N, C-alpha and C positions, 0 to 999 in steps of 0.2 A: 149291304156290305159297305164298309166305310172307306175302302180304297179301290174304286172302280177300275183303276188303270191296270190292276193285276187280274182280277176275276180268277182267283186261284181254284175255285171249286171245280170248274170244268177243265182246269189244267191237270187234274189228277188223271193222267193218261199214261200209264205204264211207266216205265222207264227205269229207274235205276235198280241197281241190284248188286248183291254180293255173289260171287261165283260159288255155287254149291256143287257143281258137277254137271254132267250132261243130262238133259231131260228128253224124254221121248213121249209125245202126246199124240195118240192116234184118234182122230175124231170120226164119229159116225153120223153126226147130224149137221144141219146147216149152221148151227150156232157157232161151231168152231171147227172148220175143216182141218185136214191133216197138216201138221207142221213137222219139220225135221228136228234134229238135235239142236238145242239152244242152250246158251249159258246166261247166267244172271249178269246184270250190268248195273253200273252206278252212273247217274247223270247229275251234273250241276245244272241248277235252274238259273239262267242268266237274264238280266234285263239290261239292254243296251251294252252288253259285254261285261257287266258287273255281276258277279255271283251273289245271289240273294237267298239261295237255299239248295237243298238236296232232295232227290227222289230215289228211294231205295226199294228194291224188289228182291225177294228171295223165293226160291222154288224148292219144293220137297215132294217126293213120291212116297205115298203111304198106301201100300197095297195097290189097288187099281185106281187110286185117286191122285190127282195133282193138286197140291195146295200152294197157293200164291199169296205171299204176304207183301203188302206195299206200305211203305212209310214215307211221308212227305213232311218236311219242315221248311218253312220260309220265315225269314226274319228280315224285313225290309227296313232299312234305317235311313234317316235324314239327319245330317250333322251329328252322327253317332247316337241319335235317339231312335229307339225302335218305334215306328209308326204303324207297322202292320205285321201281325204274326198269323201264321197258318200252320196247323198241325193236323195230320191225317194218318190214321192207321186203318188198313183194310185187310180182310182175309177172304180170299176166294177159294172155293172148292169145286173142282171139275172132275167129272168121270165120264169116260167114253165121249169126250168132246162136248159134254153138256154141263152147264152151270148147275151145281147142286145147292150151293149156298153162297151168299155174299153178306158179310157183316162189316160195317165201317163206322168209325167214330171220328168226328171232325170238329175242331175248334177253329172257326173262321173269324179271327180277330174278336173273340168273345162270343160269337154266335155259334151255338152248338147244334150238331146234327147227328142223329143215331139212325143209320140206314141198314135195313135188312132186306135181302131178296132171296126167295126160294121158289122152286117150281110147284105148280099145282096142275090139275087136270086141264084147265083152260089156257094155261100160259104161265106167266110169272106173277107172283104176289110181291108187291113192293110195300114196305112199311117204313115210313119216315116220321120219326119222333112220335110213334104210336098211331099214326094215321095210315090206313091201308089203301092201296090202289092196285088195280089189275093192269098188267102190262103184257104186250104181245109176246108170244112164245119165242120169236126170233130176236128179241132185244138182247144186247150184250153190254157189259160194263164198258165205260169209256176209258178203261185202264189199258189201252191198246198195246199190250206187251208183245203181241205177235201179229204178223202181217194178216193172217186170216180173220182177225177181228175187225180189220179196217174195211168194212163193207157198208153199202148203202142200206139204210133202214133205221130202226130205233136203237138208241143207246141210253143207258142209265148212268148218270153221273154218281159215282159212289160217294162223293163228298157231300152232296145235299139231296140226292134222290131225284133230281130233275130228269125228266124223260125228254130226250132230244131226237129230232129227225134230221138225218144227215144224208148227203150224197157223196160218193167217193169216186174220183176219176180213175180211168184205167191206168195201170202202172207204167212208168217209164224208167228204163234202165239208165243210170247215170254213174259217173265217177265222183267220188268224194273222199275227203281225207278224214280218217278217224284215228285218234291217238297217234298222229303223225304218219299213218300208213294210208296209201291210196287203195280204195276198195271199190268194187261195183255194188251198187245198191239200187233197189227199186223205190221210186218216189211216187207217193200218192198225194193228191190234193183233196181235202175234205171240205165241203161247204154245207151250208144250212144252219142249223142251230149251233153247230160247233165248227169253226173254221180253223183248219190246221194244215200245215205241210208235214208230211211224214216220210221218213226214210227207213227202209228195212234192209238188212244185209242178206246174203245168200242163204242163211239158215232160217230166214223169216222172222228174225228178232229185230226189235226197234233199235236204231242207232242215233236218230236225231228227230227232234220236233221243233218247228218254228211257227210263230204266229205273231200277230200284232196286238198290242194292248189297246185298251179303249182310249188311251191318251196318245196313241201313235208310236209308242215305244216298241222296240223289237224284243220279243221274249223267245227264248229257245232252251231246249234241253240238250246239253252237250255231254256225250258219253266220256267218262273218265277212265 
């Protein structure tokens, strides 16, 4: 990747969205435990306080399935010249709390990735640009759009298919300001192959992400 300070591939972690209405997902497996009603959100991607992109997520119920669509666009400029672009479109399908299918296409500053994940008898089958890999049954996408996905174990980066091992701390209740309103949220700290601070509101939906870039800059997803 030509701009290591961003590492946007693993940055594809849930987040924004357009409100489509209330969603109810009842999970029956360890892949995605029960979450309550949640609403879509839109997040600005910021570097040192400067907005460099957007992360949009939409949700739709189709029969017994929950479909999650994620769109990320980053245009990082220096002196008005675009020096790094990142475009990502993903489609997740969940049923009874289990991932049924993930398809994602990413353009990482000219480098392309086509990622597909679907279940098989022994676990998950991951296909990245035509190459297949077996992944553990408990792996989840790193599109951490709800609190119950923030668990220790394996994660699959939808942007490039990287399989990551992470640990997640116990949640701590904190007060924070979102859209000018003070709310109570649960904060998690993720370490390992993906290091992030994550905040979820009382509905279990993500409200903020913060982490350090490789150049020491502060990157965050701020809910709009």
